[in-house]
N, C-alpha and C positions, 0 to 999 in steps of 0.2 A: 674683219678689221685687219688691214695689212700690218705686218710686223716691221718695226724699224730696223734698218740695217746699220751696223756699227759704222762710224765714220772712218773713211779710208785715211790712213796715215799718208802724209805728203811724201812724194818721191824723194825730195831733198832731205827730209828728216830721216828717211830710211837709208839714203846714201851715207849720211853723216854717221848714223848708228852702225851701219855695216863696216864702214872704215874704222870707227873707234873700236869695234869688236875685234877686228884683226890686229890693229896696232896695240891696243891695250894688252891683249893677251900675249902677243909676241914680244913686246918690249917692256911692258910694265906701265902702270898708270902715270907715275911721276915722270918717266922718261919721255912721254908723248905729250907734246904741247898742242894747244888749240890751233896754232897756225899750221902745224903739220896736218892735222885732221882736216882743216879747211882746204888746204892745198890738195891733199890726196882725195877728198871727196868731191872736189870740183864745184863747191858752192861758194857763194859770196859771203863775206864776213857778216854782213847784216842778216843774211838768211840763217847762218849758224846760230847767231845770238837770238834770233826770233824763236828758234826751237829750243835752244839751250842757253838760257841767260848766264849760266856759270858752268865751269868745267865739271863741278860736282854733280850738276843736273844730268850731264851726259854720262858721267860715270855710273850714277844710279840707274839710268836707262840701260846702259850696257849690262849692269848686273841683273836687271830685270830680264833682259834677253837671255843671258847665260842661265839664269834660274829656270826659264821656260824650257830651254834645251836640256839641261842636266836633269832637272826633276822629271821631265818627260822620258828621258833615257832610263832613269832609275825605275820609274813606274812601269815602263814597257818591259824591262828585264824581269821585274817581279811578276807581272801578269804572265809572261812567257813561261815561267816556272810551274804554272798550274794554279789550281783553285785553292790549294792549301795555304793558309797564311804562313805556316812554318816553312814550306817550300819557297814562298815568295820572299821571306826574310833572307834565305840563302841565295835565291835567284837574282835579287837585286845587285849582287856583287858581279854578275855578268856584265853589267854596265861599266864597271871598273876596268875590266879587260879590254872592252872596246875603246874606252877613253884613253887608256895608257898606250895603246898601239897606234893612236892617231898621229899622223905626221905633224910635227911642230908642237907636240904635247909639252906643256910647261907646268903641269900640276893643276891644283884646284884654283880656279879664278877667284873664288871667294876668300880662300886662305891668302892668296897673293894680294888681293885688295885689302884685306884686313891688316896685313903686314905693312902696307903703304899708307894707311889712314890712321887718324887719331880717334881714340875711343870717344864716343859721343857725337862724332860727325855723322852727317847723313850717309856717307859711304860706309863707314864702319857699322852704323845701325842696320844698313841693308844687308851686310854680310851676316850679322847676327840673326837677322830675321830669316834669312835663307836656312842657316844651320838649324835654327829652332823649328822651322817648318819641317825639315827632313827628320829631325828627332821626333817630332810629334807624330808624323806619319809612321815611322818605324815603331814607335811606342804603341800606336793603334794596332798595327799588325802583330806585335808581340802579345798584346792583350788578346786579340782574336786567336792567336796560336796557343793560348792557355798558359803563358809564362806566369809564374806566381808573382814575380816582380817585373812587370813589363818595362818600367822606367829603367831599371838597372840593365836589362837585356838590351833595350834600345840604345842606352848610353854606350854600352860595350860595342855594339855593332856599328854605331856611327863613328866612334873613335877608330875602330878597325878600318872602316871605309876611308876616313880622312888619312889614316896612316898609309893605306894603299895608294891613295892619290898622291901623297907626298913621295912615297917610294918610287912610284912610276916616273916622277920627275927627277928625283935626286940620283938614283942609281940605275934607272931605266931597266931594271931587272925584269925580263919577260915572264918569269915565274911568279912575281909579286902578286898579281891579281888572282892567280890560282891558289896561292898560299892563303891569301886573305879570304877567299871563298871557302876553303877547307876549314879555316879557323872559325868562320861564321857558322858553318855546318856544325862544328863541335859545340859552339856556344848555344845554338838553337836547340840541338839535341839534348844537351845537358840541362837546359832551362825548361824545355817543354816536354821532353820524353818522346818527341815525334821523331820518327825515322825519316830523315831527308837526305 
């Protein structure tokens, strides 16, 4: 029996989303209007609204795309650190170094979006969902690494990660990611006894 292939996203939807991705991240969500996105993406207004009936629908789709990219980078950095969950907890901070050195870096897209949205809105809820998913993943790694209180270690590490993302934007200090990684190493070692 043949397997069904997932439906292909329309080229117009992808152009709108790619345009929004660039503009929202560079300028901020509130500063970018629908008319600018329509003009920059080269789609008709009716096409835009067919795919995104409201701006918040587009913002949530943008955050979904950012989530896929950033979560992928975190998990790839963790896997590159080796098989040990303790090493992966430290290794995930290598994604921070790559992100902060990127041209046009403006900090964490989720923190930025949360600052521009109202609690309880779809956009704010999406930011919370992303942060919760990262926390859950780091907590699972912390448990696998043998941390006696995996929730506390995960919370500490994700706060450190968010602080590193913010520092990369605020002061653009090139050593911030390395300092965050060393702090993570100290936290993981103290909590698990693993030498990483």
